[in-house]
N, C-alpha and C positions, 0 to 999 in steps of 0.2 A: 504493499502502500505506499509506496514512496509518491504515485504521481496521483495526486487530489483528481486530475484532471480527466486519466483516463479510466479514474474511478464513478468519476458525475458519465461521463458519459455511456460508459457497463451499468448504470442504477436504469438510465434515458432508457438505453435498449430492452432491459427486462420490463420497465413499464409498462412499454409500447406490448408486450404481450400479453396486457393484463386483462383478461376480458372482465369490461368494470357491466355492471345491472344498469341499468333502465333504470328509472325514473317508477314506472306502474312496474316494477319488480321488487322496487326496495321498498315500495308504497305495499304491496303486499307482502311482502317477508313480514315486514313492522310488524302490520294485524295480525297478521300471524299468529306469530313471536306475541300479541299483548294478550289475543283472544284465551290463545293452551295457558300462557299465564295464569289469566282469570279463569277459567277452568282446573283450573294442578291447584289456587287457591282453594277454589269452595268444594274440590275432592280432596285437600286435609286437615278444613275445618271439617266434615262434613263426621272425618275416621279421626280427627281429636276430640267430635264431644261424642261420640263411640264410646271410644277409651274411655275416657273419664265417666260419662255412665256406667262402663260398665265396673271402673273398679268403686266409684264409691257405691254400686251395688253390693262387690265382694267384699269388701273392705266398711262398710255402714259412715263413713264421710257426706259432711257436705246436710245437713237439714232432712 
């Protein structure tokens, strides 16, 4: 890495090979991530409440 100009040229060559997503693809991927995150949050909320209910039933805790 003695020659910074050569490094910059190589980086530009590699960046030109990258397949960049379109705006539509980016928006769809973002929406999918948000929806799946919401679904996972609801799932873990339900599982947590079921486990809490089971522990309370077994140990007789809470009210």
